[in-house]
N, C-alpha and C positions, 0 to 999 in steps of 0.2 A: 216639447210636445206633451200635453196632458194625456195620461193613459185613461181610457174609458173604463169606468167601474162596471163590474158585473151586475146584471139584473137578475132578480129572482122572483118566482111566483111560489109562495109558501102555501101549499094546498091543504085544506081539510084539518088544520090545527084548531084546537079549542082555545080561542083567544080570550084571555082575561085582561081587560084594560079598564080599570076603574075610572081613569080620566075621561073615558067616553061612555061609561056605564055599559060596557060590553062584557058579556059572559056567555059566549056561544061559539059554535064551530063556524069558521069563515075562512076566506082566503086573504092573503096579504101580498101586495105587489111592492117590490123594492127596486128602485132605479136611481142611478146617480147618487147613491149613498143616502137616499131619503125614502120615506114612505110615499109611494105613488098613490096608493088608495087601498080600500078594502072591498071585498065582495065581487060579484060577477062583473059589474061595470069596470072595475079596476083591472080585472083579469083580461077583459076584452080589449083594454087599451094598453096592455103590457107590451114592452119592447119585443120585437119578433125573436130576438136572440136570448130572451130571458130563460134561465134554467128553472125547471119545475122541481120542487122538492116536496114530496108527499109527507105531511106531518100527521097523518091519520093516527089517532090514539095518543098523541102528544098534546101537552098544553103549550101555549105561546103567550108571552107577556111582554110589555115594555122591558127594556134592559134593567136588571136589578141594580139598585142604588144602595150601597152600604155606607152610611154616614159616619161610621166609627171603626176605622182600621188603623194599623200602624205600618207605614211603609218606610218611614225615615227615622233615623236615630237609634237609640238603644234598644227599642223593641221591634225594629223594622226587619225587612227581608232583603236578601240579595237580589231577588227578582220579584218586585211588587206585583207584576202581572200574574204571578202564580197564585195569588189570592184574589185576583180580579177577573179578567176576561176568561182565564182558564177555569174559573168557578161559575161562569155565567153572570158575573158581576161586571157591568159595563161602565159604572161610575162609582167612585168612592171618595171619602174624605179622611185625610190623616188627622187623627184626633190628638193633637197636642205634642206630636213628636218634636216639631220646631217651636221656638219662640222668636220674638222679633230680632234677637241678637244673632240668630242663625238662619233667618228667613232668606237671606241672600244665598246661602249655601243650598237650602232646600230648593229654591227656584232654579239655581244653576244646575243642580243635579237631576231634578225630577220634573220640572215644568215642561210639559210637552214631550217627555221622554218615555212615557208608558202608553201602551195601547189603550188601557183603561183610563178614562178621564179621571185624573187625580186632582182633588182640591185640598186646600189646607184649612185646618181648624186649629190655629196655633194656640199655645199655652201662654199664660200671662208671664211666666218666668222667661227672661230673654234667652236662656239656653234651651228652653223647652223641657220635655220630660227627661229626667236624669237616668232613670233605670229602676227596675223592680226592687233593687236592693237599697235604693236611696230612701232614707227615713225622712218623710216630710215633717214639718213642724216649726223649724227655725224661720221666723219671719224674714230674716236677712237673706235667706236663700231665694226669695222672690226678687230681690235686687232692686229693680226700678221699673217705672212705667214711662218709657221715652215716647211721649205722645207725638212729637214731631217726626220721629223715625217711623212710627206706625202710619201716620198720615201720608208721609212721603212714599212708603212702600206700597200702600194701597193705590196711590196714584200711578206708580210705576208698573204695577202688576194687577190691573183691573180684573175682577172676577175670580182671582185665585183664592182669596180668603173668603170662607163662607160662614164661619162663626169664630167666636173667641172662647177658649176653654179656661175654666177656673175650677179648682177643687175645693169643696166645702169640707175641709179637714178639721179635726178636733182641736188643734192647738194654734191655728193661725188667727182665729177670731173672725169677726164679720167684716172688718175693715177691707181686706183684699177683695171680698165678694162685691162690696159696694163700689170699690175702685174699678174692678173689672167690668161691672155693669156700666159705669160711666164711660170707660174706654170703648166698650162695645158700641155704645150709642154714638161716640165720636167717629168711629170708623165705619159705622153703618151696617153692623152685622148682629145676628142674634147672640145672646150669651148662652154658653153651653156649660151647664153646671154638673160637675162630677160629684155624686154622693157614693157612699160605700167606700170601704177602705181595706186594702189587702194587708196593711200592717196591723189591722184590728186595734186602732187607737181608740181610747175611750170616747164615748159619745159626748157631743158638746152642742149647745144650742145653735151654733153656726150651721150644723148639718141641716137644721130645719129653716134657718134664716134664708137659705138659698131659695126656698119656696116662696117666701115673702118678697124677696128682691126681684125674682124673675117676673117678667111681664108677658103679655100675649105674644106668642111667636118665639120666645126664649125656650130653650130645651134643657131638660134635666135627664141625665143618663144614669144607668144602673138602678133603675126603679125597683127591680126585684131582688136586690142584694139582701142578704140575711146577716150582715155584719152589724156592729154597733151602729145605732142611728137608722134603723129601717123605717119604712113608711107605715108600719103597723105598730100600734101601742101594745102594752103588755097583755091586753085582752084579745089581741088579734084583729083590732078594728083599725081602719084607715084613719090616720090623724086628720083632724079638721084642716090643718094648714095645707095638707096635701090636696084635699078636696077643693079648698079655696083656690089653689093654684090652677087646678084643672079647669075650674069654672071660669077663671080669668083668661083661659086660652094658652096656658103654659103647656108645652109639648112634652110628653113622656116617652123616653127612648129606652130600649132594653139594655144595650151595651153588655151582652152576655159575659164575655171575657173569661179570665181564669179564676176570678174571685167574687163574681157579682151576680150570680143567679141561683136562687134556691127554690126547689120544687115546692116545698111546703108553703113558703111565703107567697109564691106566685099563685098557687091554688086558692089561698085565702083571698088574695087580691081579686082574682077573677070572680070568686063568689060574691064579691062586693062591687063588681062591675068596674074595677080599676084595670082597664085594658091599655095596652101600649098604642100610641099613635104611630110609632116607628119601631121597627125591629132592626137592630144592628148587631154585628158580630163581636167587635172589639178583638179581631184577630191580631195576634202578635206572636213573637218567637216562643213565648212560654205557654201557649195554648193551642198551637197549630196541630200538635199530635193528640190533643184532647184537653178539655172536653169540647172545645169549639169545633175544630177541624175546618169548618167552612160556614159561610152564611147559610147555605142550603141545609146543613146538618142541624141547625137550631130551629129552622122554620117549622119542622114537623112537631116540635114541642108545642107550638101555639095552635096547631090543629088539635092536638090532644087536649089542650086547655079549653077548647071550645070555639076557636075562630074558624071561619070558613076559608077555603082556598082564596076566594075573592078578597076577603078581608086581609088575609096575610099578604097577598100581592099588593094591596093598597098601601101597606106599611113600608114597602120596599120599592115603590115606584112613584106614584103621583104625590103622595103625602110628603115625603122628604123633599121632592122636587119643589113643591110649593113653599114649604117651610124655609128652604134655603134659597129661594128666589131663582130657581133654575127651570121653571115650568115651560119656558120657551124652547128648551133643548133636551130636557130629561123627563122621563116618566110617562110618556104617551106615545102611541102609535097612530096618532091622527095624521092625515095627509099633510105632507110638507115637513114633518118632524124628522130629525136624524134617525136613520134605520138602526137603532140600538135595540136589539131583540134578544130575549132569552127563551129558549125552547127547553121544556122540562117535563118530567114525569112525576106522578104521584104513585109511589110504590106501596102496595099493601103488604103487611106482614106483622111480625112481632119483633120489635127492635128495642134494645136496651139503650136508654137515654139518660146519662148521668148529668147532674147539675154540677156546680163548682164546689160542692161540699161532700162529694162522694155519695150522694143520695141518688138513687136511680128510679126510673119509671119505665114500664114497658109501653111503648107507643105503637100505634097500629098503622100509621102512615108516615111516609117521609118524602121529601123533595129530592129529585135527582136531576140536575142539569144535564142536557144531552147535546146542546148546540148553542152557539151564540153568534150574533152579528154585531159588529161595531162600525158605525157609519157605512153600513151596507156591505162590509167585508166579513166573510165567514171565518169563524174560529172554532176549532175543535176543543172540547172539554178535556181537561186532565186534572182530576181531583187529587191525584197523588203527587204531582210535581212539587207542590209547596212543602211536602213533608221530607224531602231530601235534606239531610242534615247540613249540606253545604249552603242551603237556602235560608235556614233559620238559626244556625249556630255559628255566630261570628267568633273566629279564633285568630289571634295574632300569629303570624308565621314566624315563630321564634327561632327555628333551626334551619331556615333556608330563605333565600330571596324569592319572592313570588314571581311566577312567570310573567305577570303583567308588567313588571319592572323592565323587562327586556324591550318592551315596545315604547318606552318613554322617549320623548324627543330630547334633543340637546338643550332646548330652552327649559324643559321640565327638569332636567338633571342639574342645570345651572341653578334653578330655583331651589332644588333640594339642598345644594351646597350652601346657598345663602341662608336657608332655614336652619341648617345645622349650626352655622355661625351665630345666628340670632338667638338660638336656644341655649347657647353655651352658658350664659350667666344664671340660668334657672336650674333649680334642683327640685325634683318631684318624686313622689312615691305613691303608687296606687294601692289603696286599701279598700276592698270591696264593701266592708261594713261602714266605712266612714269616708265617703267620696269627697275629695277636696274641691268643692265647686269653685272656690276663689282661684285656685291654681289652674283648673280647667279653663276658666274664663281668661286668665292671663295667657295661657298657651294659645287659646283661640285668637286673642289679639295679636300675638306674635306671628301666627300663621297668616292672618288676614293682612297685616302690614307688610309681610315679606312678599306675598303675592303681588301687592301693589308696587313695591319697589322693584320687583323683577319684571314688571310690565306683563305679567302672565294672566290670561283670563282665569277667573275664579274656578270655573269648571276644570280647566287643565291643571290648576294647582291641586285641587281636591283629588283628581284622578291620579296625579303623581303621588300624593300622600297615601292613598289607598293601595296603589300598586306597589308601594315600598313595604307595606306591612301586612296586607291582606291577600289571601288566595281568592276569596270571593268578594264581589264588589258591593259590600254593604255601604250604606250611606250614613255613617255615624258622624256626629258633630266633630269637627276637626280637633277642637280642644279636648274633648272627652277621649278621642282616639289616642292622641298623644299622651294624655294622662295615663292611659292603660298600658302603654308600652314602657317596659323597664328603661330607665334613662340611659344606662350604658348601652343597651341594645339599640335604642333609638339613635344615639349618636354614631355608633358603629355602622348601623344599617344606612343611615343617611349618607355617611362617607362613602360606603360601598356603592350605593346606587348612583350617587352623584359622580362616581368615577374617580374618586380620589385614591382608591386602593382596590385590590381584588375583591370581588363580591364574596362577602362572608357574613354569616349571621352574627 
């Protein structure tokens, strides 16, 4: 029997919905998980049992859409909803955590598993993003472009992939950018170009070639970074190649992150009317304590730079929805749309706001989410949940067997015993400053093949692996997780959890 969803009348909120050109106080009626209507007529037709919630003094908008976060892999979180629905964000995109070589793992672990609608923006490297310590530049690290595998995955998981991510880094050259653009066209998604670089590699022409390669509807992120290869020349003027891209319809995204937003540069860009089409957070393990903290935390910056509340909301609702082809389900509170709603306040005060280079400004207004609805279900806000170190700091359980191992099934334990045997011929050592991508890929293959031989669903195999080595359920690529575990510990732990000997670290 289907449980009837609650109905709500949201009274007296200041609705900001750019998709409908609405910026006024009105009422919203929610029923059966969708928007029934707006205004007095909708209220008159509301279900008799609808709960009335008075939102006087609060703003209301379509659910916020953050197109650049990290939920999966080396930058992800144990609880992705902690940076989603708990922050008033009802939809988001993982920006490059997985690549095609691990998209099956991404889908098995996260597709449909979060309250927040999670989409994928995979990286061109099959393993995806390797980690903040991985030094980009060796062309061989990009490995290959398995077109058939991409096409097949897109057919098997329609709607999951919303863009293809490529990095315009100083030592790869322009070839991978052109190849990525071609692949994006083949699989039918926008190209998502990363500029700016936390390793501060020397500037190279390929940084600017991404502006030439990108076409209308493609997206370039980290537009306000102040590393080598910025959008401004030595005189502080916007480069012509950047202007040309904007005129062609290339979309500019903030991607604030840990390394890619500078106050000084952003102010000069705004003085020259170089404004973002989309504001995204680039939330990840390394910036959740600051300077990002949340999408809401960085929105006030753009009020300070001169955007209105209406313009800011546009960059996190209907604009990203249209760019990523999701306007039928995301970014609007028009009648019939899913009831994804963010209720928020604009707080006045004097707030210190740092960029990613330890430069601060005092801003006068900031956004504070107060309530969210996802498909008509009410969710309370908890801005601090994401900052619990168990949520963002992945650690190998070196001196104990995690509690999760106790709940593993006999089939999962049998698989772990098979995995231990399959790993026996391989020697590996994890070096943070020089990650052995080839060995991680080999270990990934061993894991994948063993799950198949064991006849174990991929999700069950992954949960067995995580439960063997992790106290918190991070979703790291299986090959990278195995690489990070000391080999002797890995073999002993697999033996222990598989039941071959007494549980011991």
